[in-house]
N, C-alpha and C positions, 0 to 999 in steps of 0.2 A: 229725740228726748220727749218724754211723755208728760212731764210736770206741767208745761203750759197747756197741754190738752186736758189734763185733769182739772186745772183751774178754769179753763173755758167751759168744760162740762158743768162744773159746780156753779158757775155764774149763770149759765143758761137755765139751770134748774131754779136758781133764785139769785137775783142781784144781791151782793153782799159786800160788807166792808172786809178789809184784810183780817181783822180780828174774828169776824164771823166765819170767814173761810178757814182760818186755822182751827177753829172749834169744830167746824164740819169735817175737816180732814181728820181730826182726832176721833170723831164719832163714826165716820162711814168710809170715805174714800181711803183714809189712812190704813184701813185693814188690808188693802191690796196695793196701794201706792202711797208710801209714806213720804213726808216732806217736813222739814223743820219750819218754824215760823219765819226765820230769816229767808229761807229759800222761797217761801210763798210771797213774802213782801217784795223780794228782789224780782221775782218773775212777774208780779203785777206791774212793776215799773217797766219791764221789758215789753210786756203785752200792750201797755198803754202807749209806749213809744212806737211800737209797730203798727198802731192803729187798729188793734184787735179788740180793745176794750176802752171804755172811758169812765171817768168818775162822774157820777150823776151830780148835777148841780144841787147845791144845798139850798133849802128855802131861805135860810138866813146865814150868810157866810160868817163863820166863827173860826178864829185862829185855833189850830189844834184839833178841829173837828174831824171825826172819822170820815173817810171817803167811802162811799158806796159805789161799787163798780157794776157796769153792765156790759154785755158783749155787743159789739158792733157787727154789721153785716160782714166785714172782712174777717172777723174772728169766727163767726158762724161758718163762713166758707172754708177757712183754714181747718176748722174742726171736722167739717164734712169731708174734706180732702184726706185728712189724716185717718178718719174712720175707714175710708175706702182703700188705703194703702195696704200693701202686703208686707208682712213682717214675720220672719222665722221665730219659732219659740227659742227662748234663751235656755242654755244648758243649766240644769239644777246644780247648785253648790250647797252641800250640807256637811258641816263639820261633824254632825252626829253620824252620818253614814260613813264618813272617812274614819272616824274614831272606831266604828265597828269593824271596818276593814282592817285597821291596825290591830284591833283586839284579836283578830284571827291569827296574827303573827306573834303577838307578845303576850297573849292571854287576856281574858275578860275581867280580871280582878279590878274592881272599882267601877265597872261599866253599869251594873244594875242600878245604882242610885241615880245616875244620869238618865237612863232610860225611864225610870219611874218618874223623875222630875218632868221630863218631856211629856210623858203620858198625862200627868196631871195638868200641865199647861194646855195640851191639846183638848183635853176634856173640858177645861174651863172655857177655852175659846169656842168650842162647839156649843156649850150651854149659852154663851153670850149670843152667838149667831142665831140659835133657835129662839131665844127671847126676842131678838130683833125681828125675826120672822113673824112671831106671834103678835107683836106690838104693831109693826109697820106694814105687814102684808097679810091682812085677814083674807081668808079663802076667796071671798068675792072680788078682791082687787088684784089677785095674783095673775090674772090672765087678760088684763085690759091695759091699753095704752102704754105709757112709759113705765108704769109699774111692772109690766110683764118682763121687760128686759132687766130692770133693777132687781127684781126678785130672782131672775135667772143668775145674775152675778152673785147674789147672796147664796143661792143654792150651790153655786160652784164652791164658795167658801165652806159651806156646810159639808159638802161631799168630800172636800180635801181634809177637813178636820176628822170626819168619820174614817177616812182612809188611814190617817196617822194614828188614831186611837186603836184601830184594829191591828195595824202593822206593829205598833209598839207593844201591844198585848201579846201578839205572836212572838215578837223578839224576846220578850221577857220569858214566855213559856219555853222558847228554845234554849235560853240560858239555864232554865231549871232542868231541862232534859240533859244538858251537858254536865250538870252537877257543879 
């Protein structure tokens, strides 16, 4: 399961409260590994019980105050072990591709609007990723330190969105050829 590893990664990047983590998931990690706020809070408790993270001591204890967490050496070791593990790629599941396969059997009536909708969504996501790249990864930071690998992850997302935009445009053109 990768959620604990996603949380450990995020906390190594910056010690955070549960609320800050959920916001960061919504803005970055969530693009490729999503989790609900409940899942994140539940996993924080598990990681703390396992001795992988700890709540930082508050300067002045206040009831109901947000806890800020940091990764402990055991958590860093767990994350390092996980990074080094082998894992096979997961088979892709796509209702859209299945829908197209079914259209080959029953006809493509009504398929065009769904393809156009997906195309618009992928174009929008591509624009968002490109804006993140411009904002967070100026050319001089793209090939140094941890930013090099973070940028590589973003480039993977950009390349996937470019693939889907091109493929969906081709699929729409193919529907036009069929009439």
